[in-house]
N, C-alpha and C positions, 0 to 999 in steps of 0.2 A: 349236771345230775347227770347220773349212769342208772337206766333201768334195767332190769334184769328181764330174761327174756319171757320167764313166766307173766309177767306184768304187763307185758304189750300183747302177750298171747292172747290174756283174758279179755284184754283193753277190744280187742280185736274182734273176741266173740262176742261179745256184749255189744257190737255196735253194726246195727243192720243197714250193709254197704246200701242198699238201693234204694234204703230212707235217706241217709244221708246225701247219696249224690241228687237222688229225685226233689233237693233242696235247690238245688241250682239249673237241673236241665230236664225236662219232661221224661219219665223213664213207662214204659210201658211193658205187661204182661206178655213171655213169649216162651210157652212153657213152664218149665221148672227153672228158666232165668227172666232178665229185664233186658230190654233194648233202649238205644237212644242214639238221637245224633251225637257224633263226635264233640265234648266241649274242646279239644286238645286242637282240632281241625274243621274248616268247613263242607260239611255233604248235607248232601239232602234225602239221601238213604242211609239209615237204620246200620253202621257197623260195629256199634259202643256195645259190648255185651256185661251182663253182670249177673256176677253168680254168689250170692249171701248164702249158700251151702260152705263154697271154699272161698267165700272172701276175699274175691278178689272180682276188679275189671279188667276189660281185655278189647281192645279196639284192632279189627283189621283192616281197617283202614290206612291207619297212620301207627301202630304198632306199639300204642299207650297201654302199658299194663299196672298195674299196682294193687295195695291196699288200700284201706281207710287212713291210713295215716298218711301212704304217698298221695292220696288224692288229696287230703287237708296241704301239705309243700307245695306241690305239683300244681295243682289248679287254683285251690283258696288264696295260691302264696305266703304262706305260714311259715315258719321256723318250724323245724322238728318239734322243740318243746311245747310251741306254742301249740300246735297241732293237736298233741298227745293231750295237754292240758284241756283242750277245748272238748276234744274227745271222751276225757275222763269224766269231763263235769256231766257232759249227756247222759255217760253211763253210770253217774250214779258212784266212780271209785274215785280216791283219794290215792292223789299221787307219795308216794313213798319219800320222806322227806330224810334227805343225808345225813345231817348229821342238827342240832338245835338250833346252832343259827344260822343254816338255810332256812331253817324252821321261822326263826324270829325273825327274817328278812324277808320271807311269803306273806307272813303274819301280817307285816309292815305294810308290806306293797299291795295287800288285800281291803286294808283299812284306805291306803293313796286313792286306791280304786274307790273307794265308800265316798271319799270327800267330794271328788271330781263329778262323780255320779250327781251327789247332790246339788253343788254348785250348777251343774246342767242344769237342773230340775229347777232353781232359782233362778238361774237367767231365762227359762224360757218365760217362767210365770211372770218375770217383770216385765217382758216383752209385750207379753197380751194382757198389761194391768195400762193403769191410767198413766204410769209414768213412759210405758214405753210406744207413745206417741209418734217422738219424733222418729224412733228408731223406723218403727213401723212406716211413715211417712219415706224418708230413706231408703227402704227396702222394696216398696211400692215404684217410686221414680228412679231406680234403677232394674224396673221389672222385674224384679223374683216373684215368679206365681207361687200363691201357697201352698203349693204340694214341695216346692225346691225347699221355702226356708223352712216346711217340716222337716224333709228328707235332710237337710243339710244342719238340723239343729238351730238355727240362729234364737239367739237369747239379747238380752240388753243389762248393764251393769247400770244399776243408777249412780248418779254424780253423787256420790255421800262416799264417806271414809270409812263406815262402819255400818252399813246394812247389810253386807254381806255376811260380815264375822256376826253379828248377833243371829241372823237366819242358821248360819249354823253353829251354833254354842254346843249341839251337843256334841262336837268332836272338838278333839283338846286345842287348845292354840297353837300350840308349838307342830302339830299334824297337817295344821293351815297354812303356817308359814312354810313346814317342808315340799307342801301340793303347789308352794306357788300363789294362793290367791291372796296370803296377806304378807305386806311387807316389814321387816321386823328395821326400825331403825337401831344405829349402831352406841347410843346412847339406851341402856338397858333400864333406864328409869321410866323411857318414852311408850307409850302404846302401840301397839301395830296396827295395821290399818288396811284396808282394802287395797287390793296394786290397781285392779280395774274400775274405773268413774265415768261415768258417761259414757260410754263405751257399745258400741254393737258389739255383741259378743258370737264369734266363730266358734265351735268345737272343734278340737286337735285329737284326730281317734288315732290309734295303734293298729296293726293289719287285721286285730281280731273285731274290730270298731270298737273298742272300749276307750271314753273320753281319757287324756292324759293330759291333757294340756289347752289353754285356749287363746284365742288370737282375738284383740280387740280392735276395730277402727274408733275413731273419735269423731263424734258426729257435728262438733262445733269448731271454732277456732282451737288451737294447741298442737304441741307436738309430746309425743313423735305422734306421724299419723294413723301407724299401726305399732300395736303394740302387742307382745308376744310372752307364753310364760317363759320364767328362767329353765334352765336346765332344771329338772329333779330327779329324784329315783326311778320315776315313772318316762319322764321325758329328757329324747338327746335330740337339739333342735338339726345336730350335721348330721343323727343317723334315719328320722324321720320323714317321710313324702306326704304332706296335703292328700287327703282322698283317697290314698293309699287300700284302705278297703273294702271301698268302691269300686278304684280302678283295675284293683291287679286281676280280678274274675274273668274280666269284661279282655284286658289285655290279651291275658293267654288266649282268648277265643279269638279276637282281631288281628293277633302280633305283632299292635302297636302301641305305643303307648307317648304319650303326648304331654309335656314337661313345661309349664308355664311360669311366668313368674314369683304369682302371688294366686291367695287363696280364693279370690275377689275372679278371678280371672279362670280359675278351675269350676267354681262354681257356676258361671255364666257360660261355661261350653258347656257340661256337664245338662244344662237345662235346655242348650241347645239339640243336645241331641249324641255331642263327645262324652261319652263315659268314661273312654279310658286316659284320663287324664289327670295329672298329679302334677306339687306345685312344692319346692325345697321353702323352706320356715323364714323367712330373711336375711339368708345366708347365701353365699355361692356354691353353686353344686357338689357337691363333696364327694370323694372319692368313695367313703360308705354308701351314700345314696345311689351313685352310677353302678357298684354292685350292685345296689340293692336290686336298681331297673335291669338289668342285665340277666339276672335272676328270671324274670319275669320275658321280657326279648331281645332278643340278639340286637335289634338297633334302638332304641331310642329316639323320638325324634323332639329336638327344642324349638321350642317357639315363641322367644324371647321378642319384647319390645322392638322396633327399630331405632330408639333415641339413642345417643350413647353409653349410658347408663346400660341398657338391654343388653345391648352389643360388647360390653367391656363383660358381662355377666356371661355372654355365649363364650368369649375367648377363655376367659377363665375357666370354663367347664371343658373346652377342650384341650388347656394346656394341661388341666389334672387326668384328662379319661388319657392322651397320649402313652404315659408310661403303664398304663395298665390293660392299652390296646390288647385284646386275643383274636385266634382265627376267630371269624364269623362275627365278632360281635365288634360295634363304635357306634357314632353318636352322627345323626343325623340335624343339618341349623335349618330352621326354617325364620326368614326375616317378616317381620309385619312392618306397613308402611309407619314414618315419622309419626310418633305423633296420636300411633292408633292403638290401640290394646287389642282384644279380641271380643271383649263386651262391645266394644266403640262399632268394630267391622262385622261383627253378626248384627248386632241391631239395623244400622245403617244400610247394607248392601247384606244381610244375610248370609246361611251358613254357607252356603256355594260359593262365595268371596272367601271363607276361612278356608275352605277345602282347598281351593288353588294355591292358597300362601305356602298348605303342607305339600302341594301337589309338588312345589316348585325347591323343595327344599335341598341344601346342598351337601355333597357326604362332605364327612369329616377330612378328607385330603383334600379336595377343592378347598376349604373352608384357612385349612392351614396357607396354600398356597398365597390365597390372595390376602389373607392377615402378613405374611411376610412381605412381603412383595410392596406392601402399603407401606411397609417401615419405612420406607426413603428412595428417591430415585433412583433409576436404573440406566442410565444414559451414557453411564461410561463402564469401560470393563471391570474397573475397580471397581464400583457402584453393583454392579451385575456378581463379581466373586461374592462382594458382600451378602448378596442377598443367597448365592449360592453355600459361602459359610454358614447363616443361619440356617437356611434350611436342614442341612447335613448334622446342625448341636440339637436340632427338632427330632430328629427321623433316631440320631444315638439314644436319645432318651427312650424310646421304646423296647422296653425288659425283651416283647416273645420276637425272637430270631427270623422266623417265618412273615409273620408281620414288618419285622421293621425293613426286609429284605423288598417285599411289596410296595411299602413306601416311598424306599429309595426308591426304586424302579418305576413306579409312577409321577413324584416330584421332578425325577431326571428329565425323563419325557417330557413335561409338560416346562421343564426352563427351556427345553431343546426346539418343543414348538412354538413356544413366544420369541427366544432369541435366537435360536437357530445355532449350528455349530460354527460359525466363523467362518464360514466357507462357501457362503452365496454370493453369487455376481449379481449385478441391480435388475436383472430381468425375474428374480426370485430362483432360477433354478441350482443346481447341485455345482459347483465349480470341481466335484470328484468325476470324472471317466475314465473310461481306461482304452487308449488309443493307442492299439498296436503294442498291448502290452505296459505303455508307459502312463504314467501318470500327467492328468492335467492339473493338479494344483499349480497354484500360483506361483510363481518363482520367489518372491517374497517369504514365501509360508515352508517351501524348500529350505532357504536360507534359514527359518527359523529355526526347524530340525535341525538341519544342519550344527548350529550354531551349541543347540541343547544339547548333541552326542557329546561334542567338543565338551562344553562347557562341565558335564555332567563326568567324563574320563578325567578334567584337571582338577573337579571337585572332591571325587573322591581319591585321588593321590595327594591330598591337602597335606602337607607335612606337619602344618599346624594342628591338624585334627587329633584327637584322642581317639586310642582305638576304636571304642564302643560305637560314636560317630561315626569313625572311614568306616565299619562295618555297616550298621546302620545305612550309609550311602550305598556302599557297594550290593547288598540287597534288594534295595530299592531298585536300584540300576537295573541288574539284574533280570526284575520286573518287567520291566520296560523293555529290554532287548529280548527278553522270553515272549511279551505282547505281539512285539514286533514282529516276529516270527512266528508265533502261531496264530494269527490276529483272531478264529474265529472263537478265543475264549474268550473275546470281549463280547459274543451277546449273551453270552451267561453271567459275566461277572465286572460289566462296566463299572454297577453301580458299586460292588466294595469299594472296587477300582478308585471310583472318583470319591469315596469315602475317604481312603486313605493318605492317612499326610504325608506331603513332596518336604524333603530337608530343605531344598532349595529353589526358584525362580524357574532354574532352568529344566527341575523334574518336571515343575507343575506347567510348564510349557508342555512339555513332550507328553506328559499324561492327558492334557486335555486334546489336543490333536487327536492322538490317538484315538481317544472316547469320542469326542467327534469325527471319525471316520468312519466310525461303528453305527453313528446315527445317520450318516449322510449316503452309506450303502449300505446294504443289506445284504449284498454278496460279496463283503471284504475277504479279501487273500491274501496269502502270504507274496503272491507274485507283485501285488500293488504298491504294500509297503517297500518289496524291494527294490522297487523301479525306484520308488522317493528316494529312501536311502541308499540308493545309487547317486542319484544326481545332488545331492547335498556336499559329497567332495570324501565321503569316509569309504568311501568303496563297499558299500552295500554291506550286509550281513553278514556276507563271506571276510569279509575282511576286519569286521569287529571279531568276528570268530577267532582268528588266527591273532588277535593283536591281546583277548582280552580274557581267553577262555580258562587260564590259570590264575588270575585277579578275579573276577569273580562270577563264572558263568559254570561252575560245577553243576550245574542241574539238569538234570534228562531233557527238560523244555527246550535246552538252546541247541542243543545239538541235531543236527539234521538226521545221524542215523539213527535216532532214537524212536521207539514205537510212536506212531503219532496219536495214539488215544493214548497211550499212557502218561507222553509227556504234558499232553493237555491236561489230563485229570491231576496231576504233581502241580503243574504252573496254576490251576484252580485252585488246590488247597493250598499252594503259598501264598496265593492272596487273602483266602480267606484267613489263616493262621496271622498274615499279616494284620490286619482287621480285628482280629479276636485279642494280638497283645496291645492291640493300641487301646481297643475299651477295655482290656484289662489295668494296663496302667494307667487312664487315669481316672478309674472307680478305685484303684490301690491309692493313688494319690488321694482320693477324697473321703478316704474309709482312714489315712494317716492323720487327716486332717482332724474329723469327726473325733478319734481316740484323744485330741486334747481338751478337746471341750468339757470345762468344770463341773457342767450342770448334770453331765451323763450320771444314769443309775448303775446300780453293779450290774444288772441282767443287760442294759444297753452298751457296756463297757464289753464283757464277756462276747455279747451278740458280735459287735463289730470284731473283737479280737479271733473270733472263728471265722467270720470272712474273711479279712486279712490272709490268717492262714490258706485259705481256700483257693483266693488268689493269688498266693505266691505259689503255691503246687502248679495254678494252671500254668503260670509263667512257666514253670520248670519244665512241663509238660510241653509246651509251646517251642522252647530251645531245644528239646530232647528230638520233634519232631522236626524240626527246622532241619538238624543237624542230620538225621536219618536221609531225610529227600534229596539233599546236597551232596552225602557219602554215597548215595546211590546214584546219582547221576556221576559222578569221577568216576566210579566203577564201572559202569556201561560205557563212558568216553575211551 
């Protein structure tokens, strides 16, 4: 819906900002303005000012600034339209309907809200009546205090097929079905009946606090144990978070949002003093729910049960979050003891024990490392290589390049912390050394490098290869020779180099030894690698220069006469270009596959075609830039 500036200006003019903000924080008159302790950051001395005449607030401590609408979106956590609607209702204004159909939909939604409000009132009435005795006993057994029962709106649905239907007879039966309160059998001749029967009822509210659905827990024997409303025009379980209306304002002040598995966990924690807690609704945490969490705090804290089901849920959330990660935004994961939920823990050991669990939360990168490491043994080089490959595939899923680079760096460091670079002796000390300019690499490793150099030369010249494959191998060999000549590039680009596909085992061995060397020696210089190369029987980099420069070394970074800073910059750029092309090629293949899917809509097909064109353009730009860098290197030589 598009709202005119005139309407929004009138809305702001009719809203008294100090009164609006005063509903959430204590405000004090200070001359012609009002002051308060800032709700956006913790402070003891008020630095948050409210000016009713100008219609804005400002914090001199953290810089928060905005008007009434910004307050609704930033502090209350509402969407723009939901915030405007709530302000308009309070100001007695009616939102303009953009077209008759939208007006009809708005009226239908309003009627559905009326249905849910009436159903909630009836469920509460039943809980407090004669039939609600068993439900009240269950709540008492769970330790739910009267104020908690009232605050969260607990109710009861009698074990009857038609009592709710009869109680809400003022509404059309089709509305009750659309709202999810009745079930209409496929056989149209059969009557509709109450969806919830013999259950403790828990209302599910939207961000504005309106009831949009229900969750019901069975009190006796039967399945399912928990039953939620179906998706309706008001309720999308994949986008809704239970208790968001209460938790969002608290989370914006605390900077923390706890995510637990179910609504009973959330209610128990809220009763124990953890008001900044929400729960998904019978599904794994979705991308939309993660985005909603990130709109309130940068790092939500998942606290799921320690059993296999709870940990699978945490792992699914991690995998869904990985592609979406962005600077400053992630997830932390806290693990409860097996067989213990938050309610049990607090009842038996107190709120402090739960806080200890939260304090021990694991960052997402560490969780990912532990997850992939647990997928199989790592007792052989091949299995460790499998672990590295799995981690690289996960890192490649991250869309944001800055976050991807940091994950690659941290997980690579973690791998070498755990398994070393393969170059440590039995005492645990590094075998890398520098005795009079000579390397103390073991002879077996020197022979390995020598073989790799000779094998890669032969593999590039293999007459059985087609030209694209020969060119790919030549470029890869040039990169590795360039890094051997200018090893300082490893410290900024060992992660991209580790991600780069190696065409043969010899290339892979050579690359891994170079990367391992950079972890073993923080002061790696050319003379050390020169000594290593010289002992391999290749004659060192000088000998390689004379034999190979015309074949595949037309790059500035391999010529000794090149400017060191420019050459290293070119080397790093070529590595980045190769990794970028590798990612583009993989995505292009995926897009080509999706284009043949029979279920694509016209819009999806057009979107994929557009993405394919962008990817092809990116490949052409990559090839052009690579050619420019090589031409510049040949000219310099």
